[in-house]
PDB file of N, CA, C and O in Angstrom:
ATOM      1  N   MET A   1     -38.014   7.622 -11.870  1.00  0.00           N
ATOM      2  CA  MET A   1     -38.593   7.514 -10.531  1.00  0.00           C
ATOM      3  C   MET A   1     -38.436   8.873  -9.858  1.00  0.00           C
ATOM      4  O   MET A   1     -37.358   9.466  -9.879  1.00  0.00           O
ATOM      5  N   ASP A   2     -39.477   9.339  -9.287  1.00  0.00           N
ATOM      6  CA  ASP A   2     -39.395  10.674  -8.706  1.00  0.00           C
ATOM      7  C   ASP A   2     -38.772  10.643  -7.310  1.00  0.00           C
ATOM      8  O   ASP A   2     -38.727   9.601  -6.657  1.00  0.00           O
ATOM      9  N   ILE A   3     -38.303  11.781  -6.878  1.00  0.00           N
ATOM     10  CA  ILE A   3     -37.552  11.908  -5.628  1.00  0.00           C
ATOM     11  C   ILE A   3     -38.376  11.516  -4.406  1.00  0.00           C
ATOM     12  O   ILE A   3     -37.823  11.015  -3.426  1.00  0.00           O
ATOM     13  N   GLU A   4     -39.666  11.732  -4.447  1.00  0.00           N
ATOM     14  CA  GLU A   4     -40.515  11.395  -3.302  1.00  0.00           C
ATOM     15  C   GLU A   4     -40.573   9.881  -3.086  1.00  0.00           C
ATOM     16  O   GLU A   4     -40.593   9.413  -1.947  1.00  0.00           O
ATOM     17  N   ILE A   5     -40.600   9.133  -4.164  1.00  0.00           N
ATOM     18  CA  ILE A   5     -40.592   7.675  -4.049  1.00  0.00           C
ATOM     19  C   ILE A   5     -39.259   7.218  -3.458  1.00  0.00           C
ATOM     20  O   ILE A   5     -39.221   6.330  -2.607  1.00  0.00           O
ATOM     21  N   LYS A   6     -38.172   7.830  -3.914  1.00  0.00           N
ATOM     22  CA  LYS A   6     -36.857   7.486  -3.372  1.00  0.00           C
ATOM     23  C   LYS A   6     -36.792   7.798  -1.871  1.00  0.00           C
ATOM     24  O   LYS A   6     -36.265   7.008  -1.088  1.00  0.00           O
ATOM     25  N   LYS A   7     -37.329   8.945  -1.486  1.00  0.00           N
ATOM     26  CA  LYS A   7     -37.351   9.310  -0.065  1.00  0.00           C
ATOM     27  C   LYS A   7     -38.168   8.306   0.745  1.00  0.00           C
ATOM     28  O   LYS A   7     -37.792   7.937   1.857  1.00  0.00           O
ATOM     29  N   SER A   8     -39.285   7.873   0.176  1.00  0.00           N
ATOM     30  CA  SER A   8     -40.134   6.886   0.852  1.00  0.00           C
ATOM     31  C   SER A   8     -39.399   5.557   1.011  1.00  0.00           C
ATOM     32  O   SER A   8     -39.480   4.913   2.057  1.00  0.00           O
ATOM     33  N   LEU A   9     -38.685   5.155  -0.030  1.00  0.00           N
ATOM     34  CA  LEU A   9     -37.903   3.918   0.043  1.00  0.00           C
ATOM     35  C   LEU A   9     -36.832   4.015   1.118  1.00  0.00           C
ATOM     36  O   LEU A   9     -36.655   3.089   1.909  1.00  0.00           O
ATOM     37  N   ILE A  10     -36.128   5.120   1.147  1.00  0.00           N
ATOM     38  CA  ILE A  10     -35.085   5.318   2.144  1.00  0.00           C
ATOM     39  C   ILE A  10     -35.667   5.274   3.554  1.00  0.00           C
ATOM     40  O   ILE A  10     -35.103   4.642   4.446  1.00  0.00           O
ATOM     41  N   ALA A  11     -36.793   5.948   3.746  1.00  0.00           N
ATOM     42  CA  ALA A  11     -37.440   5.955   5.059  1.00  0.00           C
ATOM     43  C   ALA A  11     -37.853   4.548   5.471  1.00  0.00           C
ATOM     44  O   ALA A  11     -37.672   4.154   6.623  1.00  0.00           O
ATOM     45  N   ALA A  12     -38.409   3.792   4.527  1.00  0.00           N
ATOM     46  CA  ALA A  12     -38.834   2.426   4.841  1.00  0.00           C
ATOM     47  C   ALA A  12     -37.640   1.550   5.198  1.00  0.00           C
ATOM     48  O   ALA A  12     -37.722   0.723   6.106  1.00  0.00           O
ATOM     49  N   ILE A  13     -36.536   1.728   4.487  1.00  0.00           N
ATOM     50  CA  ILE A  13     -35.328   0.946   4.784  1.00  0.00           C
ATOM     51  C   ILE A  13     -34.814   1.286   6.178  1.00  0.00           C
ATOM     52  O   ILE A  13     -34.445   0.395   6.942  1.00  0.00           O
ATOM     53  N   LEU A  14     -34.790   2.577   6.507  1.00  0.00           N
ATOM     54  CA  LEU A  14     -34.305   2.987   7.824  1.00  0.00           C
ATOM     55  C   LEU A  14     -35.188   2.484   8.962  1.00  0.00           C
ATOM     56  O   LEU A  14     -34.697   2.245  10.065  1.00  0.00           O
ATOM     57  N   GLN A  15     -36.460   2.326   8.711  1.00  0.00           N
ATOM     58  CA  GLN A  15     -37.401   1.919   9.758  1.00  0.00           C
ATOM     59  C   GLN A  15     -37.489   0.408   9.943  1.00  0.00           C
ATOM     60  O   GLN A  15     -37.888  -0.059  11.009  1.00  0.00           O
ATOM     61  N   THR A  16     -37.124  -0.358   8.925  1.00  0.00           N
ATOM     62  CA  THR A  16     -37.307  -1.801   9.030  1.00  0.00           C
ATOM     63  C   THR A  16     -36.215  -2.444   9.878  1.00  0.00           C
ATOM     64  O   THR A  16     -35.060  -2.018   9.868  1.00  0.00           O
ATOM     65  N   GLU A  17     -36.605  -3.462  10.595  1.00  0.00           N
ATOM     66  CA  GLU A  17     -35.663  -4.279  11.368  1.00  0.00           C
ATOM     67  C   GLU A  17     -35.574  -5.674  10.753  1.00  0.00           C
ATOM     68  O   GLU A  17     -34.865  -6.539  11.266  1.00  0.00           O
ATOM     69  N   ASN A  18     -36.297  -5.891   9.652  1.00  0.00           N
ATOM     70  CA  ASN A  18     -36.359  -7.196   9.008  1.00  0.00           C
ATOM     71  C   ASN A  18     -35.062  -7.464   8.238  1.00  0.00           C
ATOM     72  O   ASN A  18     -34.798  -6.861   7.198  1.00  0.00           O
ATOM     73  N   GLU A  19     -34.265  -8.382   8.781  1.00  0.00           N
ATOM     74  CA  GLU A  19     -32.965  -8.698   8.191  1.00  0.00           C
ATOM     75  C   GLU A  19     -33.099  -9.269   6.777  1.00  0.00           C
ATOM     76  O   GLU A  19     -32.252  -9.012   5.921  1.00  0.00           O
ATOM     77  N   GLU A  20     -34.162 -10.044   6.530  1.00  0.00           N
ATOM     78  CA  GLU A  20     -34.351 -10.633   5.201  1.00  0.00           C
ATOM     79  C   GLU A  20     -34.574  -9.549   4.150  1.00  0.00           C
ATOM     80  O   GLU A  20     -34.033  -9.621   3.046  1.00  0.00           O
ATOM     81  N   ILE A  21     -35.360  -8.564   4.496  1.00  0.00           N
ATOM     82  CA  ILE A  21     -35.615  -7.457   3.571  1.00  0.00           C
ATOM     83  C   ILE A  21     -34.332  -6.680   3.317  1.00  0.00           C
ATOM     84  O   ILE A  21     -34.000  -6.376   2.171  1.00  0.00           O
ATOM     85  N   LEU A  22     -33.615  -6.361   4.381  1.00  0.00           N
ATOM     86  CA  LEU A  22     -32.373  -5.611   4.235  1.00  0.00           C
ATOM     87  C   LEU A  22     -31.345  -6.383   3.415  1.00  0.00           C
ATOM     88  O   LEU A  22     -30.637  -5.801   2.592  1.00  0.00           O
ATOM     89  N   GLU A  23     -31.265  -7.682   3.639  1.00  0.00           N
ATOM     90  CA  GLU A  23     -30.330  -8.515   2.873  1.00  0.00           C
ATOM     91  C   GLU A  23     -30.737  -8.544   1.402  1.00  0.00           C
ATOM     92  O   GLU A  23     -29.880  -8.476   0.521  1.00  0.00           O
ATOM     93  N   ALA A  24     -32.048  -8.645   1.128  1.00  0.00           N
ATOM     94  CA  ALA A  24     -32.532  -8.663  -0.257  1.00  0.00           C
ATOM     95  C   ALA A  24     -32.216  -7.350  -0.962  1.00  0.00           C
ATOM     96  O   ALA A  24     -31.806  -7.349  -2.123  1.00  0.00           O
ATOM     97  N   ILE A  25     -32.405  -6.235  -0.264  1.00  0.00           N
ATOM     98  CA  ILE A  25     -32.095  -4.925  -0.850  1.00  0.00           C
ATOM     99  C   ILE A  25     -30.606  -4.823  -1.125  1.00  0.00           C
ATOM    100  O   ILE A  25     -30.185  -4.352  -2.181  1.00  0.00           O
ATOM    101  N   LYS A  26     -29.824  -5.266  -0.170  1.00  0.00           N
ATOM    102  CA  LYS A  26     -28.368  -5.241  -0.338  1.00  0.00           C
ATOM    103  C   LYS A  26     -27.955  -6.046  -1.564  1.00  0.00           C
ATOM    104  O   LYS A  26     -27.108  -5.604  -2.340  1.00  0.00           O
ATOM    105  N   ASN A  27     -28.542  -7.213  -1.739  1.00  0.00           N
ATOM    106  CA  ASN A  27     -28.230  -8.057  -2.892  1.00  0.00           C
ATOM    107  C   ASN A  27     -28.705  -7.428  -4.200  1.00  0.00           C
ATOM    108  O   ASN A  27     -27.994  -7.466  -5.204  1.00  0.00           O
ATOM    109  N   LEU A  28     -29.897  -6.855  -4.189  1.00  0.00           N
ATOM    110  CA  LEU A  28     -30.415  -6.206  -5.394  1.00  0.00           C
ATOM    111  C   LEU A  28     -29.513  -5.057  -5.842  1.00  0.00           C
ATOM    112  O   LEU A  28     -29.291  -4.856  -7.036  1.00  0.00           O
ATOM    113  N   LEU A  29     -29.007  -4.321  -4.882  1.00  0.00           N
ATOM    114  CA  LEU A  29     -28.162  -3.175  -5.202  1.00  0.00           C
ATOM    115  C   LEU A  29     -26.687  -3.552  -5.326  1.00  0.00           C
ATOM    116  O   LEU A  29     -25.826  -2.700  -5.545  1.00  0.00           O
ATOM    117  N   LYS A  30     -26.418  -4.851  -5.179  1.00  0.00           N
ATOM    118  CA  LYS A  30     -25.053  -5.381  -5.291  1.00  0.00           C
ATOM    119  C   LYS A  30     -24.085  -4.662  -4.355  1.00  0.00           C
ATOM    120  O   LYS A  30     -22.990  -4.256  -4.744  1.00  0.00           O
ATOM    121  N   ILE A  31     -24.526  -4.522  -3.120  1.00  0.00           N
ATOM    122  CA  ILE A  31     -23.696  -3.912  -2.094  1.00  0.00           C
ATOM    123  C   ILE A  31     -22.964  -5.028  -1.372  1.00  0.00           C
ATOM    124  O   ILE A  31     -23.576  -5.946  -0.825  1.00  0.00           O
ATOM    125  N   GLU A  32     -21.643  -4.932  -1.381  1.00  0.00           N
ATOM    126  CA  GLU A  32     -20.837  -5.960  -0.735  1.00  0.00           C
ATOM    127  C   GLU A  32     -20.428  -5.484   0.647  1.00  0.00           C
ATOM    128  O   GLU A  32     -20.215  -4.293   0.874  1.00  0.00           O
ATOM    129  N   ASP A  33     -20.323  -6.438   1.571  1.00  0.00           N
ATOM    130  CA  ASP A  33     -19.843  -6.112   2.905  1.00  0.00           C
ATOM    131  C   ASP A  33     -18.385  -5.711   2.811  1.00  0.00           C
ATOM    132  O   ASP A  33     -17.582  -6.380   2.161  1.00  0.00           O
ATOM    133  N   LYS A  34     -18.059  -4.629   3.458  1.00  0.00           N
ATOM    134  CA  LYS A  34     -16.672  -4.182   3.490  1.00  0.00           C
ATOM    135  C   LYS A  34     -16.057  -4.700   4.781  1.00  0.00           C
ATOM    136  O   LYS A  34     -16.455  -4.312   5.879  1.00  0.00           O
ATOM    137  N   LEU A  35     -15.085  -5.577   4.626  1.00  0.00           N
ATOM    138  CA  LEU A  35     -14.423  -6.133   5.783  1.00  0.00           C
ATOM    139  C   LEU A  35     -13.262  -5.236   6.196  1.00  0.00           C
ATOM    140  O   LEU A  35     -12.473  -4.787   5.364  1.00  0.00           O
ATOM    141  N   ASP A  36     -13.179  -4.996   7.457  1.00  0.00           N
ATOM    142  CA  ASP A  36     -12.068  -4.241   7.995  1.00  0.00           C
ATOM    143  C   ASP A  36     -10.924  -5.214   8.239  1.00  0.00           C
ATOM    144  O   ASP A  36     -11.110  -6.234   8.904  1.00  0.00           O
ATOM    145  N   PHE A  37      -9.733  -4.911   7.705  1.00  0.00           N
ATOM    146  CA  PHE A  37      -8.597  -5.815   7.848  1.00  0.00           C
ATOM    147  C   PHE A  37      -8.315  -6.101   9.320  1.00  0.00           C
ATOM    148  O   PHE A  37      -7.840  -7.184   9.661  1.00  0.00           O
ATOM    149  N   TRP A  38      -8.602  -5.142  10.188  1.00  0.00           N
ATOM    150  CA  TRP A  38      -8.328  -5.298  11.612  1.00  0.00           C
ATOM    151  C   TRP A  38      -9.060  -6.510  12.177  1.00  0.00           C
ATOM    152  O   TRP A  38      -8.510  -7.253  12.990  1.00  0.00           O
ATOM    153  N   ASP A  39     -10.289  -6.703  11.746  1.00  0.00           N
ATOM    154  CA  ASP A  39     -11.093  -7.829  12.237  1.00  0.00           C
ATOM    155  C   ASP A  39     -10.565  -9.164  11.750  1.00  0.00           C
ATOM    156  O   ASP A  39     -10.898 -10.203  12.321  1.00  0.00           O
ATOM    157  N   GLN A  40      -9.751  -9.158  10.708  1.00  0.00           N
ATOM    158  CA  GLN A  40      -9.199 -10.393  10.173  1.00  0.00           C
ATOM    159  C   GLN A  40      -7.873 -10.762  10.829  1.00  0.00           C
ATOM    160  O   GLN A  40      -7.370 -11.869  10.634  1.00  0.00           O
ATOM    161  N   LEU A  41      -7.304  -9.838  11.607  1.00  0.00           N
ATOM    162  CA  LEU A  41      -6.052 -10.116  12.300  1.00  0.00           C
ATOM    163  C   LEU A  41      -6.313 -10.947  13.548  1.00  0.00           C
ATOM    164  O   LEU A  41      -7.380 -10.866  14.157  1.00  0.00           O
ATOM    165  N   SER A  42      -5.326 -11.739  13.912  1.00  0.00           N
ATOM    166  CA  SER A  42      -5.459 -12.508  15.155  1.00  0.00           C
ATOM    167  C   SER A  42      -5.380 -11.543  16.336  1.00  0.00           C
ATOM    168  O   SER A  42      -4.866 -10.431  16.212  1.00  0.00           O
ATOM    169  N   LEU A  43      -5.893 -11.982  17.471  1.00  0.00           N
ATOM    170  CA  LEU A  43      -5.843 -11.170  18.674  1.00  0.00           C
ATOM    171  C   LEU A  43      -4.388 -10.855  19.038  1.00  0.00           C
ATOM    172  O   LEU A  43      -4.073  -9.753  19.487  1.00  0.00           O
ATOM    173  N   GLU A  44      -3.521 -11.828  18.839  1.00  0.00           N
ATOM    174  CA  GLU A  44      -2.092 -11.629  19.118  1.00  0.00           C
ATOM    175  C   GLU A  44      -1.506 -10.509  18.250  1.00  0.00           C
ATOM    176  O   GLU A  44      -0.755  -9.667  18.742  1.00  0.00           O
ATOM    177  N   ASP A  45      -1.850 -10.502  16.968  1.00  0.00           N
ATOM    178  CA  ASP A  45      -1.366  -9.457  16.062  1.00  0.00           C
ATOM    179  C   ASP A  45      -1.931  -8.089  16.442  1.00  0.00           C
ATOM    180  O   ASP A  45      -1.217  -7.087  16.405  1.00  0.00           O
ATOM    181  N   GLN A  46      -3.212  -8.050  16.807  1.00  0.00           N
ATOM    182  CA  GLN A  46      -3.827  -6.789  17.222  1.00  0.00           C
ATOM    183  C   GLN A  46      -3.129  -6.231  18.457  1.00  0.00           C
ATOM    184  O   GLN A  46      -2.858  -5.033  18.543  1.00  0.00           O
ATOM    185  N   GLU A  47      -2.841  -7.115  19.413  1.00  0.00           N
ATOM    186  CA  GLU A  47      -2.179  -6.679  20.641  1.00  0.00           C
ATOM    187  C   GLU A  47      -0.763  -6.179  20.342  1.00  0.00           C
ATOM    188  O   GLU A  47      -0.320  -5.192  20.929  1.00  0.00           O
ATOM    189  N   ALA A  48      -0.053  -6.853  19.434  1.00  0.00           N
ATOM    190  CA  ALA A  48       1.302  -6.438  19.076  1.00  0.00           C
ATOM    191  C   ALA A  48       1.286  -5.056  18.414  1.00  0.00           C
ATOM    192  O   ALA A  48       2.138  -4.216  18.703  1.00  0.00           O
ATOM    193  N   ILE A  49       0.327  -4.829  17.539  1.00  0.00           N
ATOM    194  CA  ILE A  49       0.209  -3.526  16.874  1.00  0.00           C
ATOM    195  C   ILE A  49      -0.119  -2.443  17.897  1.00  0.00           C
ATOM    196  O   ILE A  49       0.479  -1.367  17.882  1.00  0.00           O
ATOM    197  N   ASN A  50      -1.068  -2.729  18.785  1.00  0.00           N
ATOM    198  CA  ASN A  50      -1.427  -1.759  19.819  1.00  0.00           C
ATOM    199  C   ASN A  50      -0.240  -1.451  20.733  1.00  0.00           C
ATOM    200  O   ASN A  50      -0.052  -0.309  21.152  1.00  0.00           O
ATOM    201  N   GLU A  51       0.554  -2.470  21.036  1.00  0.00           N
ATOM    202  CA  GLU A  51       1.752  -2.270  21.854  1.00  0.00           C
ATOM    203  C   GLU A  51       2.747  -1.365  21.126  1.00  0.00           C
ATOM    204  O   GLU A  51       3.323  -0.464  21.735  1.00  0.00           O
ATOM    205  N   GLY A  52       2.949  -1.596  19.841  1.00  0.00           N
ATOM    206  CA  GLY A  52       3.840  -0.754  19.053  1.00  0.00           C
ATOM    207  C   GLY A  52       3.371   0.693  19.016  1.00  0.00           C
ATOM    208  O   GLY A  52       4.182   1.614  19.117  1.00  0.00           O
ATOM    209  N   ILE A  53       2.085   0.894  18.874  1.00  0.00           N
ATOM    210  CA  ILE A  53       1.522   2.254  18.866  1.00  0.00           C
ATOM    211  C   ILE A  53       1.734   2.914  20.223  1.00  0.00           C
ATOM    212  O   ILE A  53       2.086   4.091  20.303  1.00  0.00           O
ATOM    213  N   ARG A  54       1.515   2.146  21.288  1.00  0.00           N
ATOM    214  CA  ARG A  54       1.720   2.674  22.638  1.00  0.00           C
ATOM    215  C   ARG A  54       3.177   3.109  22.823  1.00  0.00           C
ATOM    216  O   ARG A  54       3.447   4.176  23.374  1.00  0.00           O
ATOM    217  N   GLN A  55       4.106   2.279  22.360  1.00  0.00           N
ATOM    218  CA  GLN A  55       5.525   2.610  22.478  1.00  0.00           C
ATOM    219  C   GLN A  55       5.865   3.875  21.693  1.00  0.00           C
ATOM    220  O   GLN A  55       6.621   4.720  22.173  1.00  0.00           O
ATOM    221  N   LEU A  56       5.312   4.006  20.496  1.00  0.00           N
ATOM    222  CA  LEU A  56       5.543   5.214  19.701  1.00  0.00           C
ATOM    223  C   LEU A  56       4.990   6.450  20.406  1.00  0.00           C
ATOM    224  O   LEU A  56       5.627   7.503  20.437  1.00  0.00           O
ATOM    225  N   ASP A  57       3.782   6.298  20.976  1.00  0.00           N
ATOM    226  CA  ASP A  57       3.176   7.417  21.702  1.00  0.00           C
ATOM    227  C   ASP A  57       4.037   7.849  22.889  1.00  0.00           C
ATOM    228  O   ASP A  57       4.041   9.021  23.266  1.00  0.00           O
ATOM    229  N   GLU A  58       4.763   6.898  23.473  1.00  0.00           N
ATOM    230  CA  GLU A  58       5.631   7.192  24.617  1.00  0.00           C
ATOM    231  C   GLU A  58       7.019   7.654  24.176  1.00  0.00           C
ATOM    232  O   GLU A  58       7.896   7.897  25.005  1.00  0.00           O
ATOM    233  N   GLY A  59       7.206   7.771  22.859  1.00  0.00           N
ATOM    234  CA  GLY A  59       8.487   8.233  22.346  1.00  0.00           C
ATOM    235  C   GLY A  59       9.555   7.152  22.275  1.00  0.00           C
ATOM    236  O   GLY A  59      10.735   7.446  22.081  1.00  0.00           O
ATOM    237  N   LYS A  60       9.143   5.918  22.431  1.00  0.00           N
ATOM    238  CA  LYS A  60      10.082   4.800  22.374  1.00  0.00           C
ATOM    239  C   LYS A  60      10.137   4.287  20.938  1.00  0.00           C
ATOM    240  O   LYS A  60       9.294   3.498  20.511  1.00  0.00           O
ATOM    241  N   SER A  61      11.143   4.749  20.206  1.00  0.00           N
ATOM    242  CA  SER A  61      11.279   4.309  18.824  1.00  0.00           C
ATOM    243  C   SER A  61      12.756   4.215  18.465  1.00  0.00           C
ATOM    244  O   SER A  61      13.612   4.751  19.169  1.00  0.00           O
ATOM    245  N   VAL A  62      13.044   3.534  17.372  1.00  0.00           N
ATOM    246  CA  VAL A  62      14.399   3.376  16.880  1.00  0.00           C
ATOM    247  C   VAL A  62      14.392   3.782  15.409  1.00  0.00           C
ATOM    248  O   VAL A  62      13.527   3.360  14.640  1.00  0.00           O
ATOM    249  N   LEU A  63      15.360   4.600  15.032  1.00  0.00           N
ATOM    250  CA  LEU A  63      15.452   5.037  13.644  1.00  0.00           C
ATOM    251  C   LEU A  63      15.836   3.863  12.742  1.00  0.00           C
ATOM    252  O   LEU A  63      16.525   2.939  13.176  1.00  0.00           O
ATOM    253  N   PHE A  64      15.394   3.903  11.503  1.00  0.00           N
ATOM    254  CA  PHE A  64      15.653   2.838  10.544  1.00  0.00           C
ATOM    255  C   PHE A  64      17.148   2.585  10.377  1.00  0.00           C
ATOM    256  O   PHE A  64      17.585   1.435  10.331  1.00  0.00           O
ATOM    257  N   ASP A  65      17.920   3.644  10.288  1.00  0.00           N
ATOM    258  CA  ASP A  65      19.368   3.485  10.120  1.00  0.00           C
ATOM    259  C   ASP A  65      19.996   2.778  11.318  1.00  0.00           C
ATOM    260  O   ASP A  65      20.942   2.006  11.160  1.00  0.00           O
ATOM    261  N   GLU A  66      19.476   3.038  12.505  1.00  0.00           N
ATOM    262  CA  GLU A  66      19.979   2.350  13.701  1.00  0.00           C
ATOM    263  C   GLU A  66      19.661   0.859  13.639  1.00  0.00           C
ATOM    264  O   GLU A  66      20.491   0.027  14.005  1.00  0.00           O
ATOM    265  N   VAL A  67      18.481   0.532  13.184  1.00  0.00           N
ATOM    266  CA  VAL A  67      18.088  -0.872  13.042  1.00  0.00           C
ATOM    267  C   VAL A  67      18.989  -1.563  12.030  1.00  0.00           C
ATOM    268  O   VAL A  67      19.447  -2.680  12.269  1.00  0.00           O
ATOM    269  N   LYS A  68      19.247  -0.906  10.896  1.00  0.00           N
ATOM    270  CA  LYS A  68      20.139  -1.488   9.883  1.00  0.00           C
ATOM    271  C   LYS A  68      21.521  -1.765  10.470  1.00  0.00           C
ATOM    272  O   LYS A  68      22.103  -2.824  10.231  1.00  0.00           O
ATOM    273  N   ASP A  69      22.043  -0.811  11.238  1.00  0.00           N
ATOM    274  CA  ASP A  69      23.364  -0.989  11.854  1.00  0.00           C
ATOM    275  C   ASP A  69      23.357  -2.146  12.851  1.00  0.00           C
ATOM    276  O   ASP A  69      24.302  -2.932  12.901  1.00  0.00           O
ATOM    277  N   LEU A  70      22.293  -2.247  13.642  1.00  0.00           N
ATOM    278  CA  LEU A  70      22.191  -3.349  14.608  1.00  0.00           C
ATOM    279  C   LEU A  70      22.156  -4.706  13.903  1.00  0.00           C
ATOM    280  O   LEU A  70      22.785  -5.661  14.358  1.00  0.00           O
ATOM    281  N   ILE A  71      21.428  -4.788  12.801  1.00  0.00           N
ATOM    282  CA  ILE A  71      21.335  -6.040  12.036  1.00  0.00           C
ATOM    283  C   ILE A  71      22.688  -6.379  11.432  1.00  0.00           C
ATOM    284  O   ILE A  71      23.108  -7.535  11.456  1.00  0.00           O
ATOM    285  N   LYS A  72      23.368  -5.384  10.895  1.00  0.00           N
ATOM    286  CA  LYS A  72      24.702  -5.602  10.331  1.00  0.00           C
ATOM    287  C   LYS A  72      25.664  -6.163  11.378  1.00  0.00           C
ATOM    288  O   LYS A  72      26.397  -7.119  11.120  1.00  0.00           O
ATOM    289  N   GLU A  73      25.646  -5.548  12.565  1.00  0.00           N
ATOM    290  CA  GLU A  73      26.515  -5.991  13.651  1.00  0.00           C
ATOM    291  C   GLU A  73      26.155  -7.416  14.101  1.00  0.00           C
ATOM    292  O   GLU A  73      27.029  -8.266  14.270  1.00  0.00           O
ATOM    293  N   ARG A  74      24.892  -7.647  14.285  1.00  0.00           N
ATOM    294  CA  ARG A  74      24.443  -8.922  14.839  1.00  0.00           C
ATOM    295  C   ARG A  74      24.657 -10.086  13.886  1.00  0.00           C
ATOM    296  O   ARG A  74      25.063 -11.168  14.309  1.00  0.00           O
ATOM    297  N   PHE A  75      24.386  -9.870  12.599  1.00  0.00           N
ATOM    298  CA  PHE A  75      24.436 -10.953  11.617  1.00  0.00           C
ATOM    299  C   PHE A  75      25.619 -10.842  10.656  1.00  0.00           C
ATOM    300  O   PHE A  75      25.685 -11.557   9.656  1.00  0.00           O
ATOM    301  N   ASN A  76      26.533  -9.957  10.962  1.00  0.00           N
ATOM    302  CA  ASN A  76      27.747  -9.780  10.156  1.00  0.00           C
ATOM    303  C   ASN A  76      27.467  -9.528   8.677  1.00  0.00           C
ATOM    304  O   ASN A  76      28.100 -10.134   7.813  1.00  0.00           O
ATOM    305  N   PHE A  77      26.538  -8.651   8.390  1.00  0.00           N
ATOM    306  CA  PHE A  77      26.223  -8.300   7.004  1.00  0.00           C
ATOM    307  C   PHE A  77      27.135  -7.190   6.551  1.00  0.00           C
ATOM    308  O   PHE A  77      27.040  -6.740   5.409  1.00  0.00           O
TER     309      PHE A  77
END
């Protein structure tokens, strides 16, 4: 297949708004939807992650060794 035909196909795909055609092309080319893990998280989990990032940005963090020591003290490990 020559490059001009490929260019024409690409142009036609970019111009179409027909979802059925786009879905058929996607299926023919075996293109799978890539799901973003973020969209699969609950709103509560997303908010908790965003809160953690905000705290890190503000310099509010605890070193791993400090956490280990706190757990040891609290649970007598």
